[in-house]
N, C-alpha and C positions, 0 to 999 in steps of 0.2 A: 812701584814708586811713581807718583804723579808729579810731573814737572811742568811748571808754568813758564812759558817763554816771555822774555822782555828784551826789546831792542836796547843794546848797551851803548854802542858808538860806532862810528865809521873812522877808519884810520888810513891815512895816505903817507904816513911817515912813522918810523919806529917810536918816536917820542909820543905818538898818539895812541900807542897800544894800551890796553887796559892796565891800570896799576893795581897793586895789592889792595889799596883802599876800596876798589870797586869789585874785586873778585876774590880776595883772600886766597890767591894762588889756586883757585879751582882749576882742575884739569881742562884743557882745551882740545876740541876735536875740530880739525880743519877739513873743509870741503874743497877739493881741488879738481880741476878738469877743464876740458876744452869748452869754449863758449857754446852755449846752447845744448850742453850735455844733460842739463836738468838738475843742476845743483840747488837752485832756489826752490824748485818744485819738491825735491826730495826733503830738503830741510823743513819746508812747510808741512809735508806729510808726517815727518817724524814728530813734530811738536804739536800737530793737530790745529794749526792756526796759520793764517796768511801773514806770517811774520816777515818773511823775506819777499822782496818785490820780484815778481816774475814778469819778464818781458819777452815778447816774441822776437825782439831784435837782439841778436847775439852781441855780446860785448858791452852790455849796459852797466854791469857791475864793475866799477873802476876803483873802488876802495875795498879794504878788508872790512866787512861788516860783522860786528861781534854781537851775539845774542846770548844773554844770560838765562839759564834755566834754573828756576828756583823750586825747591821742595817745600810745599806748604807756604807758610808765612815767613820763612827764614829770610833774614836780611841779605845774606850772602848766597850766591848761586852755588849749586852742587856741581854744575858743569857749564862750560861755555862753548858755543858753536861759533866757528869763524868761517864765514862765507867769502872765499877768495875770488878775485877777478878771474874770468876765463882766459884761456890763451888759444892761439892758433886761428884767430879770426882776422883775415887779411884786411878787411875794411877799416879796422881800428887804426887811427892815425899813428904814424911812427913816433910822434912826440909823446903820445900817451903810453905806447908800448915801451918806450925808452925809460919812462919813469917807474915802471913796475918793479924792475929788479931792486930799485933803491929801498923799497919797503917790503916786497914779498920775499926776497931771498933772506934778508935778516930775520923775518918772522919764522920762516920754515927752518932755517939753519940754527938760529940762536935762541929762540923763545923757550924759556925753561918750562913754561906751563903747557906747551904743546905735547899732548900725550898720544894722539893718534891722528894720522893723515888718511882721510878717505879719498882715494883716487878714483874719480868717476870716469867710466868709459862707456861709450854708446854701443850697445850690443847689436844695433841695426846697421852699423857700417864696419868696414874692414879695420883691423888694428891700425892705429895712427902712430907715426914715429914720435910725434911730440909727447904722446902719453908714455911711450917707452922711455924717453929721455927723462921725464919727470920721475917715473918709478925708479930708474937707475940712480938718479940724483938722491932720492930719499934713502936708497940702500947705502949709497956712499956716505951720507950724513948719519947713518945709523938710526934713522927715524922709523918708529913703528908705523906700518901702513897696511891698509886693506884695499884691494882693488874691488870696486863695486860696479857691476854692469847694469846700466840704467835702461829704461824703456823696454823691459823684458816682455811686457804684455803684447807687444806688436809682433812677436814671433811665435811660431808653433814650437812645441817642445823639441821637435827634431831640428828645426832651424836654430833654436836657442842653444842646443847642445853643440852644434857645429860652430856657432859663433864663439861660445865660451872656450872650446878647444883651441880655436885659432887665436883668441886673445891670450890664453895661457902660454901658448907657444911663443907668440910674438913678444910678450912682456916678461917672459921667464918667471911666471908665477905658478905656484902649485894650486892656488885656490882663488876663485873669483866668486863673489857673492852677487847673485842677480836680484834686482829689485824692480818694482814698478810703483811709481807714485800714483797711478790711476787704479790699479787693481789690488794694492796693498801687498802684493807678492814680495816676500823677502824682508818686509819692514820689521817684523818681530825678531827675525834673525839678526838684523842690523842693530836693533836696540840691544840685543844680548851682547854684541861686540862692544857697543858704546858703554854699557853698564860695567863691562869688564875693566874699563879704564878707571872707573870709580873704585873698584876693588883692588886695583894694582898697588 
């Protein structure tokens, strides 16, 4: 299935989330993770276009950015990607950080269209407590999620194996899918998971 990406809207409040008129209740896949984990780069790799803005400065994404993926010339999207602001970056002002729960938590907790949460974790650094907190929160909410280890191309197979084992143990996960936005590693497997949402 060939999907064409199109920027839909940015939301900083629940009332800004896409309506049925824009998406016809298409399933949504959320990209979550620490600032600079590679959310926007992965999203662009998946859709094959520079759809999401990529910044070298962590914490640039401050709204939930929605991208509609259309099949052919269909008016309504088959699926919607939601690129959420990163967390865990100390230099972001407290005033902005304080605003995030007002629209991020309602999106994750209450959004009916949200079908899958992709929790991105960096395979190059030790497991982070903030990632564990997010994953545990998703479990508590009963949200389907998949932990995705980014930047896998930077490690040897042996190093990657050790990193994944540590991440599984820290986050209490049986499975972590490793990917690389540079080498394409794991991208097909991730698409398989995303297509599974359409078939559910």
